[in-house]
C-alpha positions as CSV (number, residue, x, y, z in Angstrom):
1,M,94.2,103.4,112.8
2,R,95.9,102.8,109.4
3,K,99.5,103.9,108.8
4,K,99.7,106.9,106.2
5,P,102.3,106.0,103.6
6,D,105.3,108.6,103.3
7,A,106.2,110.2,100.2
8,A,109.2,107.8,99.6
9,F,106.9,104.8,99.7
10,K,104.4,106.4,97.2
11,A,107.3,107.3,94.9
12,K,108.7,103.7,94.9
13,V,105.5,102.0,94.3
14,A,104.5,104.7,91.5
15,L,107.9,104.1,89.9
16,E,107.5,100.3,89.9
17,V,104.2,100.7,88.2
18,V,105.5,103.0,85.7
19,R,108.3,100.5,84.8
20,G,105.8,98.0,83.9
21,E,107.7,95.0,85.4
22,K,104.5,93.9,87.6
23,T,100.9,94.8,87.2
24,T,99.0,97.3,89.4
25,S,97.3,94.4,91.0
26,Q,100.6,92.4,91.6
27,L,102.0,95.6,93.3
28,A,98.8,96.2,95.4
29,S,99.1,92.7,96.8
30,E,102.7,93.0,97.5
31,Y,102.4,96.4,99.2
32,G,99.0,96.0,100.7
33,V,97.6,99.1,98.9
34,H,94.4,99.3,96.9
35,P,95.1,99.3,93.2
36,N,93.2,102.6,92.6
37,Q,95.6,104.3,95.1
38,I,98.5,103.1,93.1
39,G,96.6,104.4,90.1
40,Q,96.4,107.9,91.7
41,W,100.0,108.0,92.6
42,K,101.1,107.0,89.1
43,K,99.0,109.5,87.5
44,R,100.3,112.3,89.8
45,L,103.9,111.1,89.0
46,L,103.4,111.3,85.4
47,E,101.7,114.7,85.6
48,E,104.2,116.4,88.0
49,L,107.5,114.9,86.3
50,P,107.6,117.2,83.5
51,S,107.8,120.2,86.0
52,L,110.9,118.6,87.6
53,F,113.1,119.6,84.6
54,S,111.5,122.9,83.7
55,D,113.4,126.1,83.8
56,R,110.5,127.6,85.8
57,R,111.4,125.4,88.5
58,K,115.1,126.7,88.8
59,R,113.9,130.3,89.0
60,E,111.5,129.5,91.7
61,E,114.4,127.8,93.8
62,K,116.4,130.9,93.6
């Protein structure tokens, strides 16, 4: 069975690809993850990041 990556690992890889210091293919080789998977993590990061700073989130936490 394959080990399922945890959230911290996904965030680390997604942030690295967003920074643009390495290509998706380079990161895929380095971390042993398929490039399409990294693309999905990047997409999710960019979609959910704005909600991190929204006022709605603060109201939900209270």
